[in-house]
C-alpha positions in Angstrom: -0.1 0.0 0.2 1.6 3.6 -1.0 1.8 5.7 1.8 0.9 9.4 0.7 2.7 12.3 2.7 0.3 14.8 3.3 1.7 18.7 4.3 -1.0 19.8 6.8 -1.9 23.4 6.2 -4.5 25.9 7.9 -6.2 25.4 4.6 -7.3 22.2 5.0 -11.0 20.9 5.4 -13.7 23.7 4.2 -17.3 24.2 4.2 -19.9 21.7 3.0 -23.5 22.0 2.1 -26.0 22.0 4.6 -28.2 19.6 3.0 -25.3 17.1 3.1 -24.3 17.9 6.4 -27.6 17.3 7.9 -27.9 14.0 5.9 -24.6 13.0 7.6 -25.7 13.9 11.1 -29.1 12.2 10.5 -27.6 8.8 9.2 -25.5 9.0 12.2 -28.4 9.4 14.6 -30.3 6.7 13.0 -27.6 4.3 13.9 -27.0 5.5 17.6 -30.4 6.6 18.6 -30.1 7.9 21.8 -26.4 8.2 22.1 -24.3 11.1 22.2 -24.1 13.0 19.2 -22.5 16.2 19.2 -20.2 18.2 21.6 -19.9 21.8 22.2 -16.8 23.4 23.1 -16.1 27.4 23.7 -13.8 29.4 21.7 -11.8 29.6 24.6 -10.3 26.0 24.4 -10.2 25.8 20.8 -8.1 29.1 20.1 -5.4 27.5 22.9 -5.0 24.9 21.0 -5.2 26.6 17.2 -3.2 29.2 18.2 -0.3 27.1 19.3 3.0 28.3 17.6 3.6 25.1 15.9 -0.2 24.4 15.3 -1.5 24.0 11.4 -4.9 23.2 12.9 -6.6 20.5 15.0 -7.6 16.9 15.5 -10.2 15.5 17.1 -10.4 12.3 18.4 -13.1 10.0 19.4 -12.4 8.0 22.6 -13.5 6.5 26.0 -13.4 8.1 29.6 -12.6 6.0 32.0 -16.3 5.8 33.0 -16.9 4.2 29.7 -18.5 7.7 28.4 -17.7 8.8 24.6 -15.5 12.0 24.6 -13.8 14.3 21.8 -10.2 15.0 22.4 -9.0 18.3 20.9 -5.1 18.1 19.8 -3.1 20.8 17.7 -1.7 19.6 14.8 1.8 20.2 12.9 2.5 20.7 9.4 4.0 17.1 9.4 0.8 15.8 10.9 2.4 15.2 14.3 0.3 15.8 17.1 1.3 18.8 19.7 0.7 16.8 22.9 1.7 18.5 26.3 5.4 18.7 27.3 6.3 18.8 23.7 7.3 21.8 21.5 10.3 23.7 20.7 11.9 25.8 23.5 10.1 24.3 26.3 6.6 24.9 24.7 4.1 23.2 26.4 0.8 21.9 24.2 -2.6 22.1 24.9 -5.1 19.1 24.8 -8.6 19.6 25.2 -11.8 18.2 26.6 -14.6 19.3 29.0 -17.1 19.8 26.0 -21.0 19.4 26.6 -22.4 16.3 25.2 -25.5 16.5 23.0 -27.9 15.1 24.6 -28.4 16.6 27.2 -27.0 19.9 26.1 
């Protein structure tokens, strides 16, 4: 299998049509009835992550908490695709990993 090297940039991603977005969301909800289907994150944690010196953008990982609850973990990403973990970075810079989003439902 050929590995494609991608240089990550602030321009990756983009807008999609509202109808398409709603279809994707509705399809997810159909297969996960009654489960969390979204998380809200405030601007402060988003900016703290994407404003890091080396960050070209952000990844959103799905995970499970120690209690078994679905979580979203936000982490800054460098141009080479590597994650900016706490304690890493040049000149003693410490990365930020985010959580604490409000799950929907109920929020």
